[in-house]
PDB file of N, H, CA, C and O in Angstrom:
ATOM      1  N   MET A   1       0.843  -1.188   0.000  1.00  0.00           N
ATOM      2  CA  MET A   1       0.000   0.000   0.000  1.00  0.00           C
ATOM      3  C   MET A   1       0.884   1.245   0.000  1.00  0.00           C
ATOM      4  O   MET A   1       1.883   1.303   0.716  1.00  0.00           O
ATOM      5  N   THR A   2       0.521   2.213  -0.785  1.00  0.00           N
ATOM      6  H   THR A   2      -0.291   2.166  -1.366  1.00  0.00           H
ATOM      7  CA  THR A   2       1.294   3.451  -0.891  1.00  0.00           C
ATOM      8  C   THR A   2       0.817   4.474   0.137  1.00  0.00           C
ATOM      9  O   THR A   2      -0.357   4.517   0.505  1.00  0.00           O
ATOM     10  N   ALA A   3       1.755   5.288   0.583  1.00  0.00           N
ATOM     11  H   ALA A   3       2.709   5.253   0.284  1.00  0.00           H
ATOM     12  CA  ALA A   3       1.414   6.360   1.525  1.00  0.00           C
ATOM     13  C   ALA A   3       0.543   7.400   0.826  1.00  0.00           C
ATOM     14  O   ALA A   3       0.667   7.604  -0.382  1.00  0.00           O
ATOM     15  N   PRO A   4      -0.341   8.059   1.584  1.00  0.00           N
ATOM     16  CA  PRO A   4      -1.170   9.108   0.972  1.00  0.00           C
ATOM     17  C   PRO A   4      -0.305  10.241   0.421  1.00  0.00           C
ATOM     18  O   PRO A   4       0.774  10.523   0.943  1.00  0.00           O
ATOM     19  N   ILE A   5      -0.781  10.871  -0.617  1.00  0.00           N
ATOM     20  H   ILE A   5      -1.658  10.641  -1.041  1.00  0.00           H
ATOM     21  CA  ILE A   5      -0.056  11.978  -1.230  1.00  0.00           C
ATOM     22  C   ILE A   5      -0.219  13.223  -0.359  1.00  0.00           C
ATOM     23  O   ILE A   5      -1.332  13.563   0.041  1.00  0.00           O
ATOM     24  N   GLN A   6       0.881  13.892  -0.069  1.00  0.00           N
ATOM     25  H   GLN A   6       1.785  13.615  -0.393  1.00  0.00           H
ATOM     26  CA  GLN A   6       0.877  15.119   0.724  1.00  0.00           C
ATOM     27  C   GLN A   6       0.897  16.315  -0.223  1.00  0.00           C
ATOM     28  O   GLN A   6       1.964  16.785  -0.619  1.00  0.00           O
ATOM     29  N   TRP A   7      -0.285  16.802  -0.579  1.00  0.00           N
ATOM     30  H   TRP A   7      -1.151  16.421  -0.257  1.00  0.00           H
ATOM     31  CA  TRP A   7      -0.414  17.888  -1.551  1.00  0.00           C
ATOM     32  C   TRP A   7       0.031  19.211  -0.952  1.00  0.00           C
ATOM     33  O   TRP A   7      -0.155  19.465   0.238  1.00  0.00           O
ATOM     34  N   GLN A   8       0.627  20.056  -1.802  1.00  0.00           N
ATOM     35  H   GLN A   8       0.778  19.849  -2.769  1.00  0.00           H
ATOM     36  CA  GLN A   8       1.053  21.404  -1.407  1.00  0.00           C
ATOM     37  C   GLN A   8       0.504  22.384  -2.421  1.00  0.00           C
ATOM     38  O   GLN A   8       0.549  22.130  -3.624  1.00  0.00           O
ATOM     39  N   LYS A   9      -0.017  23.511  -1.940  1.00  0.00           N
ATOM     40  H   LYS A   9      -0.054  23.718  -0.962  1.00  0.00           H
ATOM     41  CA  LYS A   9      -0.478  24.546  -2.870  1.00  0.00           C
ATOM     42  C   LYS A   9       0.243  25.844  -2.575  1.00  0.00           C
ATOM     43  O   LYS A   9       0.742  26.057  -1.470  1.00  0.00           O
ATOM     44  N   SER A  10       0.290  26.690  -3.553  1.00  0.00           N
ATOM     45  H   SER A  10      -0.116  26.518  -4.450  1.00  0.00           H
ATOM     46  CA  SER A  10       0.973  27.964  -3.445  1.00  0.00           C
ATOM     47  C   SER A  10       0.254  28.901  -2.483  1.00  0.00           C
ATOM     48  O   SER A  10      -0.972  28.876  -2.376  1.00  0.00           O
ATOM     49  N   SER A  11       1.016  29.714  -1.796  1.00  0.00           N
ATOM     50  H   SER A  11       2.012  29.735  -1.882  1.00  0.00           H
ATOM     51  CA  SER A  11       0.421  30.732  -0.919  1.00  0.00           C
ATOM     52  C   SER A  11      -0.300  31.789  -1.747  1.00  0.00           C
ATOM     53  O   SER A  11      -1.087  32.560  -1.198  1.00  0.00           O
ATOM     54  N   PHE A  12      -0.052  31.841  -3.045  1.00  0.00           N
ATOM     55  H   PHE A  12       0.587  31.214  -3.491  1.00  0.00           H
ATOM     56  CA  PHE A  12      -0.726  32.792  -3.940  1.00  0.00           C
ATOM     57  C   PHE A  12      -2.107  32.301  -4.371  1.00  0.00           C
ATOM     58  O   PHE A  12      -2.834  33.030  -5.047  1.00  0.00           O
ATOM     59  N   SER A  13      -2.477  31.089  -3.994  1.00  0.00           N
ATOM     60  H   SER A  13      -1.886  30.498  -3.445  1.00  0.00           H
ATOM     61  CA  SER A  13      -3.718  30.508  -4.478  1.00  0.00           C
ATOM     62  C   SER A  13      -4.962  31.058  -3.797  1.00  0.00           C
ATOM     63  O   SER A  13      -6.072  30.778  -4.250  1.00  0.00           O
ATOM     64  N   GLY A  14      -4.822  31.816  -2.746  1.00  0.00           N
ATOM     65  H   GLY A  14      -3.921  32.044  -2.377  1.00  0.00           H
ATOM     66  CA  GLY A  14      -5.986  32.401  -2.081  1.00  0.00           C
ATOM     67  C   GLY A  14      -6.634  31.481  -1.070  1.00  0.00           C
ATOM     68  O   GLY A  14      -7.853  31.506  -0.902  1.00  0.00           O
ATOM     69  N   GLY A  15      -5.849  30.681  -0.405  1.00  0.00           N
ATOM     70  H   GLY A  15      -4.858  30.661  -0.542  1.00  0.00           H
ATOM     71  CA  GLY A  15      -6.395  29.854   0.669  1.00  0.00           C
ATOM     72  C   GLY A  15      -7.109  28.625   0.181  1.00  0.00           C
ATOM     73  O   GLY A  15      -6.541  27.819  -0.555  1.00  0.00           O
ATOM     74  N   ASP A  16      -8.373  28.474   0.590  1.00  0.00           N
ATOM     75  H   ASP A  16      -8.835  29.129   1.188  1.00  0.00           H
ATOM     76  CA  ASP A  16      -9.126  27.263   0.282  1.00  0.00           C
ATOM     77  C   ASP A  16      -9.991  27.389  -0.964  1.00  0.00           C
ATOM     78  O   ASP A  16     -10.851  26.541  -1.203  1.00  0.00           O
ATOM     79  N   GLY A  17      -9.781  28.420  -1.753  1.00  0.00           N
ATOM     80  H   GLY A  17      -9.082  29.109  -1.558  1.00  0.00           H
ATOM     81  CA  GLY A  17     -10.593  28.623  -2.943  1.00  0.00           C
ATOM     82  C   GLY A  17     -10.344  27.569  -4.000  1.00  0.00           C
ATOM     83  O   GLY A  17      -9.397  26.790  -3.893  1.00  0.00           O
ATOM     84  N   PRO A  18     -11.194  27.537  -5.028  1.00  0.00           N
ATOM     85  CA  PRO A  18     -11.092  26.505  -6.057  1.00  0.00           C
ATOM     86  C   PRO A  18     -10.036  26.780  -7.126  1.00  0.00           C
ATOM     87  O   PRO A  18      -9.850  25.957  -8.022  1.00  0.00           O
ATOM     88  N   ASN A  19      -9.349  27.902  -7.054  1.00  0.00           N
ATOM     89  H   ASN A  19      -9.500  28.571  -6.326  1.00  0.00           H
ATOM     90  CA  ASN A  19      -8.385  28.264  -8.097  1.00  0.00           C
ATOM     91  C   ASN A  19      -6.968  27.889  -7.697  1.00  0.00           C
ATOM     92  O   ASN A  19      -6.077  28.738  -7.699  1.00  0.00           O
ATOM     93  N   CYS A  20      -6.756  26.645  -7.361  1.00  0.00           N
ATOM     94  H   CYS A  20      -7.480  25.956  -7.359  1.00  0.00           H
ATOM     95  CA  CYS A  20      -5.460  26.205  -6.860  1.00  0.00           C
ATOM     96  C   CYS A  20      -4.910  25.058  -7.696  1.00  0.00           C
ATOM     97  O   CYS A  20      -5.638  24.143  -8.082  1.00  0.00           O
ATOM     98  N   VAL A  21      -3.631  25.126  -7.963  1.00  0.00           N
ATOM     99  H   VAL A  21      -3.040  25.869  -7.649  1.00  0.00           H
ATOM    100  CA  VAL A  21      -2.919  23.980  -8.504  1.00  0.00           C
ATOM    101  C   VAL A  21      -2.099  23.427  -7.354  1.00  0.00           C
ATOM    102  O   VAL A  21      -1.362  24.162  -6.698  1.00  0.00           O
ATOM    103  N   GLU A  22      -2.227  22.148  -7.115  1.00  0.00           N
ATOM    104  H   GLU A  22      -2.826  21.551  -7.648  1.00  0.00           H
ATOM    105  CA  GLU A  22      -1.513  21.501  -6.020  1.00  0.00           C
ATOM    106  C   GLU A  22      -0.456  20.569  -6.595  1.00  0.00           C
ATOM    107  O   GLU A  22      -0.674  19.943  -7.632  1.00  0.00           O
ATOM    108  N   VAL A  23       0.688  20.477  -5.926  1.00  0.00           N
ATOM    109  H   VAL A  23       0.865  20.986  -5.083  1.00  0.00           H
ATOM    110  CA  VAL A  23       1.781  19.620  -6.375  1.00  0.00           C
ATOM    111  C   VAL A  23       2.259  18.745  -5.219  1.00  0.00           C
ATOM    112  O   VAL A  23       2.044  19.066  -4.051  1.00  0.00           O
ATOM    113  N   ALA A  24       2.903  17.648  -5.563  1.00  0.00           N
ATOM    114  H   ALA A  24       3.078  17.387  -6.512  1.00  0.00           H
ATOM    115  CA  ALA A  24       3.461  16.750  -4.562  1.00  0.00           C
ATOM    116  C   ALA A  24       4.505  15.851  -5.221  1.00  0.00           C
ATOM    117  O   ALA A  24       4.563  15.731  -6.445  1.00  0.00           O
ATOM    118  N   GLN A  25       5.313  15.235  -4.392  1.00  0.00           N
ATOM    119  H   GLN A  25       5.266  15.333  -3.398  1.00  0.00           H
ATOM    120  CA  GLN A  25       6.208  14.172  -4.850  1.00  0.00           C
ATOM    121  C   GLN A  25       5.550  12.856  -4.472  1.00  0.00           C
ATOM    122  O   GLN A  25       5.043  12.699  -3.361  1.00  0.00           O
ATOM    123  N   HIS A  26       5.563  11.915  -5.402  1.00  0.00           N
ATOM    124  H   HIS A  26       5.975  12.042  -6.304  1.00  0.00           H
ATOM    125  CA  HIS A  26       4.936  10.625  -5.130  1.00  0.00           C
ATOM    126  C   HIS A  26       5.598   9.553  -5.981  1.00  0.00           C
ATOM    127  O   HIS A  26       5.647   9.663  -7.206  1.00  0.00           O
ATOM    128  N   ASP A  27       6.093   8.538  -5.341  1.00  0.00           N
ATOM    129  H   ASP A  27       6.052   8.448  -4.346  1.00  0.00           H
ATOM    130  CA  ASP A  27       6.748   7.415  -6.032  1.00  0.00           C
ATOM    131  C   ASP A  27       7.844   7.881  -6.989  1.00  0.00           C
ATOM    132  O   ASP A  27       7.972   7.350  -8.093  1.00  0.00           O
ATOM    133  N   GLY A  28       8.634   8.872  -6.569  1.00  0.00           N
ATOM    134  H   GLY A  28       8.530   9.303  -5.673  1.00  0.00           H
ATOM    135  CA  GLY A  28       9.749   9.351  -7.377  1.00  0.00           C
ATOM    136  C   GLY A  28       9.361  10.261  -8.534  1.00  0.00           C
ATOM    137  O   GLY A  28      10.208  10.593  -9.363  1.00  0.00           O
ATOM    138  N   ARG A  29       8.112  10.664  -8.604  1.00  0.00           N
ATOM    139  H   ARG A  29       7.425  10.394  -7.931  1.00  0.00           H
ATOM    140  CA  ARG A  29       7.623  11.535  -9.680  1.00  0.00           C
ATOM    141  C   ARG A  29       7.011  12.787  -9.062  1.00  0.00           C
ATOM    142  O   ARG A  29       6.808  12.850  -7.850  1.00  0.00           O
ATOM    143  N   ILE A  30       6.722  13.769  -9.885  1.00  0.00           N
ATOM    144  H   ILE A  30       6.887  13.717 -10.869  1.00  0.00           H
ATOM    145  CA  ILE A  30       5.995  14.957  -9.475  1.00  0.00           C
ATOM    146  C   ILE A  30       4.564  14.785  -9.965  1.00  0.00           C
ATOM    147  O   ILE A  30       4.338  14.462 -11.131  1.00  0.00           O
ATOM    148  N   VAL A  31       3.603  15.000  -9.082  1.00  0.00           N
ATOM    149  H   VAL A  31       3.787  15.263  -8.134  1.00  0.00           H
ATOM    150  CA  VAL A  31       2.196  14.910  -9.449  1.00  0.00           C
ATOM    151  C   VAL A  31       1.545  16.274  -9.224  1.00  0.00           C
ATOM    152  O   VAL A  31       1.908  17.002  -8.299  1.00  0.00           O
ATOM    153  N   MET A  32       0.580  16.610 -10.081  1.00  0.00           N
ATOM    154  H   MET A  32       0.285  16.018 -10.832  1.00  0.00           H
ATOM    155  CA  MET A  32      -0.110  17.901 -10.008  1.00  0.00           C
ATOM    156  C   MET A  32      -1.600  17.669 -10.230  1.00  0.00           C
ATOM    157  O   MET A  32      -2.010  16.743 -10.929  1.00  0.00           O
ATOM    158  N   ARG A  33      -2.401  18.545  -9.609  1.00  0.00           N
ATOM    159  H   ARG A  33      -2.067  19.298  -9.041  1.00  0.00           H
ATOM    160  CA  ARG A  33      -3.849  18.488  -9.825  1.00  0.00           C
ATOM    161  C   ARG A  33      -4.441  19.860  -9.567  1.00  0.00           C
ATOM    162  O   ARG A  33      -3.814  20.711  -8.936  1.00  0.00           O
ATOM    163  N   GLU A  34      -5.653  20.069 -10.059  1.00  0.00           N
ATOM    164  H   GLU A  34      -6.162  19.378 -10.572  1.00  0.00           H
ATOM    165  CA  GLU A  34      -6.414  21.272  -9.748  1.00  0.00           C
ATOM    166  C   GLU A  34      -7.310  20.945  -8.568  1.00  0.00           C
ATOM    167  O   GLU A  34      -7.913  19.873  -8.517  1.00  0.00           O
ATOM    168  N   SER A  35      -7.397  21.867  -7.622  1.00  0.00           N
ATOM    169  H   SER A  35      -6.907  22.738  -7.664  1.00  0.00           H
ATOM    170  CA  SER A  35      -8.169  21.578  -6.415  1.00  0.00           C
ATOM    171  C   SER A  35      -9.655  21.394  -6.698  1.00  0.00           C
ATOM    172  O   SER A  35     -10.340  20.710  -5.938  1.00  0.00           O
ATOM    173  N   ASP A  36     -10.169  21.990  -7.775  1.00  0.00           N
ATOM    174  H   ASP A  36      -9.613  22.546  -8.392  1.00  0.00           H
ATOM    175  CA  ASP A  36     -11.593  21.828  -8.069  1.00  0.00           C
ATOM    176  C   ASP A  36     -11.898  20.559  -8.864  1.00  0.00           C
ATOM    177  O   ASP A  36     -13.064  20.259  -9.116  1.00  0.00           O
ATOM    178  N   ASP A  37     -10.859  19.806  -9.263  1.00  0.00           N
ATOM    179  H   ASP A  37      -9.911  20.050  -9.058  1.00  0.00           H
ATOM    180  CA  ASP A  37     -11.040  18.533  -9.958  1.00  0.00           C
ATOM    181  C   ASP A  37      -9.943  17.567  -9.488  1.00  0.00           C
ATOM    182  O   ASP A  37      -9.092  17.167 -10.282  1.00  0.00           O
ATOM    183  N   PRO A  38      -9.959  17.194  -8.207  1.00  0.00           N
ATOM    184  CA  PRO A  38      -8.846  16.439  -7.629  1.00  0.00           C
ATOM    185  C   PRO A  38      -8.672  15.022  -8.157  1.00  0.00           C
ATOM    186  O   PRO A  38      -7.650  14.392  -7.888  1.00  0.00           O
ATOM    187  N   GLY A  39      -9.633  14.515  -8.890  1.00  0.00           N
ATOM    188  H   GLY A  39     -10.464  15.027  -9.108  1.00  0.00           H
ATOM    189  CA  GLY A  39      -9.509  13.173  -9.440  1.00  0.00           C
ATOM    190  C   GLY A  39      -8.608  13.087 -10.656  1.00  0.00           C
ATOM    191  O   GLY A  39      -8.168  11.998 -11.024  1.00  0.00           O
ATOM    192  N   VAL A  40      -8.326  14.223 -11.288  1.00  0.00           N
ATOM    193  H   VAL A  40      -8.683  15.108 -10.989  1.00  0.00           H
ATOM    194  CA  VAL A  40      -7.458  14.260 -12.470  1.00  0.00           C
ATOM    195  C   VAL A  40      -6.061  14.659 -12.013  1.00  0.00           C
ATOM    196  O   VAL A  40      -5.848  15.780 -11.552  1.00  0.00           O
ATOM    197  N   ILE A  41      -5.118  13.744 -12.144  1.00  0.00           N
ATOM    198  H   ILE A  41      -5.291  12.833 -12.519  1.00  0.00           H
ATOM    199  CA  ILE A  41      -3.751  13.973 -11.671  1.00  0.00           C
ATOM    200  C   ILE A  41      -2.785  13.853 -12.843  1.00  0.00           C
ATOM    201  O   ILE A  41      -2.782  12.853 -13.561  1.00  0.00           O
ATOM    202  N   LEU A  42      -1.970  14.881 -13.026  1.00  0.00           N
ATOM    203  H   LEU A  42      -1.972  15.694 -12.443  1.00  0.00           H
ATOM    204  CA  LEU A  42      -0.916  14.867 -14.048  1.00  0.00           C
ATOM    205  C   LEU A  42       0.379  14.415 -13.390  1.00  0.00           C
ATOM    206  O   LEU A  42       0.648  14.757 -12.238  1.00  0.00           O
ATOM    207  N   THR A  43       1.168  13.659 -14.110  1.00  0.00           N
ATOM    208  H   THR A  43       0.949  13.381 -15.046  1.00  0.00           H
ATOM    209  CA  THR A  43       2.431  13.145 -13.587  1.00  0.00           C
ATOM    210  C   THR A  43       3.564  13.555 -14.511  1.00  0.00           C
ATOM    211  O   THR A  43       3.431  13.504 -15.734  1.00  0.00           O
ATOM    212  N   THR A  44       4.686  13.963 -13.914  1.00  0.00           N
ATOM    213  H   THR A  44       4.794  14.004 -12.920  1.00  0.00           H
ATOM    214  CA  THR A  44       5.853  14.346 -14.705  1.00  0.00           C
ATOM    215  C   THR A  44       7.115  14.029 -13.905  1.00  0.00           C
ATOM    216  O   THR A  44       7.050  13.521 -12.786  1.00  0.00           O
ATOM    217  N   THR A  45       8.250  14.336 -14.499  1.00  0.00           N
ATOM    218  H   THR A  45       8.303  14.749 -15.409  1.00  0.00           H
ATOM    219  CA  THR A  45       9.521  14.138 -13.810  1.00  0.00           C
ATOM    220  C   THR A  45      10.013  15.474 -13.257  1.00  0.00           C
ATOM    221  O   THR A  45       9.534  16.535 -13.655  1.00  0.00           O
ATOM    222  N   ARG A  46      10.965  15.409 -12.344  1.00  0.00           N
ATOM    223  H   ARG A  46      11.354  14.547 -12.021  1.00  0.00           H
ATOM    224  CA  ARG A  46      11.571  16.632 -11.805  1.00  0.00           C
ATOM    225  C   ARG A  46      12.217  17.457 -12.930  1.00  0.00           C
ATOM    226  O   ARG A  46      12.108  18.683 -12.959  1.00  0.00           O
ATOM    227  N   GLU A  47      12.874  16.773 -13.832  1.00  0.00           N
ATOM    228  H   GLU A  47      12.962  15.777 -13.809  1.00  0.00           H
ATOM    229  CA  GLU A  47      13.579  17.463 -14.917  1.00  0.00           C
ATOM    230  C   GLU A  47      12.614  18.209 -15.834  1.00  0.00           C
ATOM    231  O   GLU A  47      12.872  19.351 -16.213  1.00  0.00           O
ATOM    232  N   LYS A  48      11.523  17.577 -16.182  1.00  0.00           N
ATOM    233  H   LYS A  48      11.313  16.649 -15.873  1.00  0.00           H
ATOM    234  CA  LYS A  48      10.547  18.224 -17.061  1.00  0.00           C
ATOM    235  C   LYS A  48       9.856  19.387 -16.364  1.00  0.00           C
ATOM    236  O   LYS A  48       9.615  20.423 -16.983  1.00  0.00           O
ATOM    237  N   LEU A  49       9.536  19.227 -15.084  1.00  0.00           N
ATOM    238  H   LEU A  49       9.733  18.385 -14.581  1.00  0.00           H
ATOM    239  CA  LEU A  49       8.929  20.329 -14.343  1.00  0.00           C
ATOM    240  C   LEU A  49       9.909  21.493 -14.213  1.00  0.00           C
ATOM    241  O   LEU A  49       9.511  22.650 -14.343  1.00  0.00           O
ATOM    242  N   ALA A  50      11.178  21.202 -13.960  1.00  0.00           N
ATOM    243  H   ALA A  50      11.502  20.262 -13.854  1.00  0.00           H
ATOM    244  CA  ALA A  50      12.194  22.253 -13.859  1.00  0.00           C
ATOM    245  C   ALA A  50      12.315  23.023 -15.174  1.00  0.00           C
ATOM    246  O   ALA A  50      12.420  24.249 -15.161  1.00  0.00           O
ATOM    247  N   ALA A  51      12.301  22.321 -16.305  1.00  0.00           N
ATOM    248  H   ALA A  51      12.215  21.325 -16.316  1.00  0.00           H
ATOM    249  CA  ALA A  51      12.381  22.988 -17.608  1.00  0.00           C
ATOM    250  C   ALA A  51      11.158  23.871 -17.840  1.00  0.00           C
ATOM    251  O   ALA A  51      11.284  24.981 -18.357  1.00  0.00           O
ATOM    252  N   PHE A  52       9.980  23.386 -17.463  1.00  0.00           N
ATOM    253  H   PHE A  52       9.877  22.484 -17.043  1.00  0.00           H
ATOM    254  CA  PHE A  52       8.761  24.178 -17.612  1.00  0.00           C
ATOM    255  C   PHE A  52       8.827  25.435 -16.748  1.00  0.00           C
ATOM    256  O   PHE A  52       8.495  26.524 -17.215  1.00  0.00           O
ATOM    257  N   LEU A  53       9.252  25.293 -15.499  1.00  0.00           N
ATOM    258  H   LEU A  53       9.522  24.408 -15.120  1.00  0.00           H
ATOM    259  CA  LEU A  53       9.333  26.451 -14.604  1.00  0.00           C
ATOM    260  C   LEU A  53      10.341  27.486 -15.102  1.00  0.00           C
ATOM    261  O   LEU A  53      10.120  28.688 -14.957  1.00  0.00           O
ATOM    262  N   LEU A  54      11.436  27.028 -15.683  1.00  0.00           N
ATOM    263  H   LEU A  54      11.615  26.051 -15.801  1.00  0.00           H
ATOM    264  CA  LEU A  54      12.395  27.967 -16.271  1.00  0.00           C
ATOM    265  C   LEU A  54      11.748  28.749 -17.410  1.00  0.00           C
ATOM    266  O   LEU A  54      11.981  29.950 -17.550  1.00  0.00           O
ATOM    267  N   GLY A  55      10.937  28.076 -18.223  1.00  0.00           N
ATOM    268  H   GLY A  55      10.748  27.100 -18.109  1.00  0.00           H
ATOM    269  CA  GLY A  55      10.221  28.747 -19.301  1.00  0.00           C
ATOM    270  C   GLY A  55       9.219  29.757 -18.771  1.00  0.00           C
ATOM    271  O   GLY A  55       9.081  30.847 -19.326  1.00  0.00           O
ATOM    272  N   VAL A  56       8.518  29.403 -17.698  1.00  0.00           N
ATOM    273  H   VAL A  56       8.630  28.518 -17.246  1.00  0.00           H
ATOM    274  CA  VAL A  56       7.564  30.336 -17.081  1.00  0.00           C
ATOM    275  C   VAL A  56       8.299  31.563 -16.573  1.00  0.00           C
ATOM    276  O   VAL A  56       7.880  32.693 -16.828  1.00  0.00           O
ATOM    277  N   LYS A  57       9.387  31.348 -15.858  1.00  0.00           N
ATOM    278  H   LYS A  57       9.727  30.430 -15.650  1.00  0.00           H
ATOM    279  CA  LYS A  57      10.168  32.469 -15.313  1.00  0.00           C
ATOM    280  C   LYS A  57      10.735  33.352 -16.415  1.00  0.00           C
ATOM    281  O   LYS A  57      10.889  34.558 -16.223  1.00  0.00           O
ATOM    282  N   ALA A  58      11.046  32.768 -17.565  1.00  0.00           N
ATOM    283  H   ALA A  58      10.921  31.789 -17.721  1.00  0.00           H
ATOM    284  CA  ALA A  58      11.606  33.528 -18.688  1.00  0.00           C
ATOM    285  C   ALA A  58      10.529  34.243 -19.499  1.00  0.00           C
ATOM    286  O   ALA A  58      10.847  34.986 -20.428  1.00  0.00           O
ATOM    287  N   GLY A  59       9.257  34.026 -19.155  1.00  0.00           N
ATOM    288  H   GLY A  59       9.000  33.423 -18.400  1.00  0.00           H
ATOM    289  CA  GLY A  59       8.174  34.711 -19.845  1.00  0.00           C
ATOM    290  C   GLY A  59       7.691  34.032 -21.112  1.00  0.00           C
ATOM    291  O   GLY A  59       6.947  34.636 -21.885  1.00  0.00           O
ATOM    292  N   GLU A  60       8.098  32.786 -21.344  1.00  0.00           N
ATOM    293  H   GLU A  60       8.703  32.296 -20.716  1.00  0.00           H
ATOM    294  CA  GLU A  60       7.724  32.102 -22.578  1.00  0.00           C
ATOM    295  C   GLU A  60       6.224  31.855 -22.715  1.00  0.00           C
ATOM    296  O   GLU A  60       5.741  31.619 -23.822  1.00  0.00           O
ATOM    297  N   PHE A  61       5.490  31.905 -21.630  1.00  0.00           N
ATOM    298  H   PHE A  61       5.882  32.097 -20.730  1.00  0.00           H
ATOM    299  CA  PHE A  61       4.059  31.603 -21.664  1.00  0.00           C
ATOM    300  C   PHE A  61       3.198  32.804 -21.332  1.00  0.00           C
ATOM    301  O   PHE A  61       1.988  32.668 -21.147  1.00  0.00           O
ATOM    302  N   ASP A  62       3.798  33.966 -21.255  1.00  0.00           N
ATOM    303  H   ASP A  62       4.781  34.077 -21.405  1.00  0.00           H
ATOM    304  CA  ASP A  62       3.065  35.177 -20.898  1.00  0.00           C
ATOM    305  C   ASP A  62       1.907  35.457 -21.854  1.00  0.00           C
ATOM    306  O   ASP A  62       0.879  35.991 -21.439  1.00  0.00           O
ATOM    307  N   HIS A  63       2.065  35.105 -23.121  1.00  0.00           N
ATOM    308  H   HIS A  63       2.900  34.671 -23.458  1.00  0.00           H
ATOM    309  CA  HIS A  63       1.009  35.354 -24.109  1.00  0.00           C
ATOM    310  C   HIS A  63      -0.273  34.587 -23.794  1.00  0.00           C
ATOM    311  O   HIS A  63      -1.337  34.935 -24.307  1.00  0.00           O
ATOM    312  N   LEU A  64      -0.192  33.568 -22.974  1.00  0.00           N
ATOM    313  H   LEU A  64       0.672  33.286 -22.558  1.00  0.00           H
ATOM    314  CA  LEU A  64      -1.369  32.777 -22.628  1.00  0.00           C
ATOM    315  C   LEU A  64      -2.256  33.465 -21.590  1.00  0.00           C
ATOM    316  O   LEU A  64      -3.438  33.142 -21.466  1.00  0.00           O
ATOM    317  N   ILE A  65      -1.686  34.411 -20.848  1.00  0.00           N
ATOM    318  H   ILE A  65      -0.727  34.674 -20.948  1.00  0.00           H
ATOM    319  CA  ILE A  65      -2.457  35.066 -19.792  1.00  0.00           C
ATOM    320  C   ILE A  65      -2.625  36.566 -20.006  1.00  0.00           C
ATOM    321  O   ILE A  65      -3.273  37.237 -19.203  1.00  0.00           O
ATOM    322  N   ASN A  66      -2.068  37.078 -21.045  1.00  0.00           N
ATOM    323  H   ASN A  66      -1.541  36.533 -21.697  1.00  0.00           H
ATOM    324  CA  ASN A  66      -2.195  38.523 -21.336  1.00  0.00           C
ATOM    325  C   ASN A  66      -3.267  38.777 -22.370  1.00  0.00           C
ATOM    326  O   ASN A  66      -3.512  39.927 -22.736  1.00  0.00           O
TER     327      ASN A  66
END
């Protein structure tokens, strides 16, 4: 049996509201979900998440929210 996933959300998410992306480490992978649809879980590696975050920090996805 696997241990329960310990989800973490950003302090920018506004507390307990439905607009939260939660992340965790589980079985050597990174898992993510939206708090308003917790049954859908995305899985990735540390390396892929790190590359994505570098792109976000560099502004590569700004056109999606502007």
